[in-house]
Structures are given as C-alpha cells and as structure tokens.
N, C-alpha and C positions, 0 to 999 in steps of 0.2 A: 719335565722330570729332571731333578737336580741331583739325585743320589748317585754316587759313584760306587758300584758294587765292589766288594773285596774279591780276591782271586778265587775264593771257594763259593761265591754266591752267583746265582743265576737270576736275572731280572726278566720277568715275562711282561710283555707290553699289553697288559689287561688291567682294567680298573681294579684297585685293591679295596673293595668294599663287599659287604655281605651279599648285596644284590647281584654281584658278578662272580660269586663263589664257583658256580658251575663252569663259567667261562674260564676261570683261572685254573680249575682242575683239568679241564680239557686241554688247555695250553701246556700245563705241566706234563701231562701224559704225552702230548704231541712232542714236546721237547725230549722226553725220555726215549720215545720211539725214534726220533731223528738221531739220537746219540747211539742207537743200536742196542739199548739195554734189553736184556732178556726178561727182566722183571722190574716192576716199579712198585715201591711201597709209598703210600700217601697217608698221612695222618694230619690231624688238626694241630695248630700251634699250642693248644692247651692239652697236649697229650705227652705223657712221659713214656719214653721207650727205652728198654734195656737192649742196647745194640748187640751185645754178645748173644742174647737169646733170639733176637730178631734174625740175625744172619745164619743161625744154626737151626732155625725152624724148618718145617716141611713145605715152605711156600712154593718151592720149585716143582712140587708134584701136582699143582693145581693152577688153572688159568685165572681163577677168581676166588679169593679167600680172605677170611677175617671173621669178625663177629657177625653172624647172620641175624637179621631181623625180618619182620614181615609186616606188610601193610595191606589193607584191603584193596587199595587202588594200584599198588605197584607189585604186590606179591613178595617173594623172597628177594632180599638184597643184602649186600654186605655194608654194614654201618661205616660211615666215613670217619666218625670221631676218633675211635680208638685205633684206627688203621685198617688199610685194605691193600692187598696185593693184587696186581694185574700182571699177567704174562704179556709178552710181546704180541701174541695173537689177540688177546683181549684189548690191549692198547690200540692196536690197529683198527679195531672195530669202533672205538669211540672218537678218535681224533678228528674225524670229519663229519660226525653226526650233528645235526642241529640240536640246539638246546630246547627241550620240550617240557622241562619240569624244573621248579625252583631249587630243589634239594639235589646236590650232586650225587649222593649215594643212591637215591631213588632213580635218578636219571640214568646212571650207569647200570643199575639193576634192570631197568627196562630194556636197555640195549643188550645186555647179556642174555636176558630171557628171549628176546627176539631172535638171537643167534644160537639158542640152545645150549648156552653155557651155564651150568649149575653153580650156585653159590656154595662154596665149601666152608662149613663152620668150624671155628677153632675156639675153644674156651680160654685160650691164652691171650686173647684181646678182650679187655673188659672196660666197664665204666666204673667210676667211683660209686660206692665206697670200697670196692675191691682194689688191691694194689699189688705190684710186684714186691715180693719179699725174698729174703735169702732161702726160706724153706718152701717156696712154691716156684712154679715155672711160668708165671704170667710174664708176657712180653711187653704189653703196653696197657696204659690206663688213660682213659679220657677223663681229665680232672674236673671239667665243668659238669655240674649236676644241678639242674634247675630245682629249686630256686636259688641255690648258692651261686655266687658270682666268682669266676676264676680270677685269681690274683697271682702274679708272677712268683711270689714267695712260695706258693704251693709246689711249684716245680723244684725249687731249691730244697724244700723240706722233703719231698719225695726222694730226691737223690741222696740227701743226708741220711735218711732212715735206711735206705737200701745199702749204703756203703759205710755205715757206722761200725 
C-alpha cells in the first residue's frame, strides 16, 4: 500500500474491489463505532448528496433509514446506493457479524431483521432519473442506473444544476 492519505481521509485495510464491498462497509461502520459516532451515513461513490439537507433530515429519529427496497430472499432493507443511515445501536450489531451475503445492503438488512430493527423509508433518497433540485427536498441520488454507465462528469453536472 503506497498511498498516503490526506488529513481528512481514512484508509481502511480492506481490499478495494467489488467482491469485498461488504467487508469494506463493515470496516467503515466499525471505524465509525470506534470513533463514538451516534449515527453513520454511508452512500456509494456515484451518489450525489446535498449535505445541508442530509444533516437537517430526521435521521436521528431512526436506527436504520433511507430508501427501503424489498427482495424475496432478504425481505425489507435499506438500499445502499443512494445512502443509508445507521444509529450507533445498529452499527454495533453489524461490526462483528460474519459476511453471509454478497450485497452489503441485503446483508445489513438481514442483520437488522434478525434484531427486530425495522427499516424506515424516506422518499428523500432516490435513484436516477430523479434528482435534487431547488424546488424539491431530495437529499441524495444514486446516479448509476443500469444500463447507463456512471461517469464522473455526472457528479459535476448535478452540482452545477443545483447551484446554478
């Protein structure tokens, strides 16, 4: 490992590839718990987030919140792409759990269900083609939308449109 992190960066010693995404998520939440954070927000790198809206949202009223989805094998879970909040209580439940599923959002959903923590849905976390705009209260958008491929310029364009 040859990268020297900047002062505001944290490097987790977990492989940085898609196959280890769940391990990286667990390590990030473990780090947050070790720092004593009351809440942790995790979103993907292809997610545009309006920070002012994020910090003023009702996240502190729930242990597990974001955009709720459902799958036959996992039940209700909070989607990881557009962002998910976990309380300190919820973080503590996942930090030492074995990885049992390839998708981090499904894995966390299974753990929350096992411990009786309900997923709280908010319409303010979305997937493209919906976007934060001046006249709505959307907090974040997951810009990747299959079959389209995410490009960094999409992030810049989102910011430009919101702040024009």
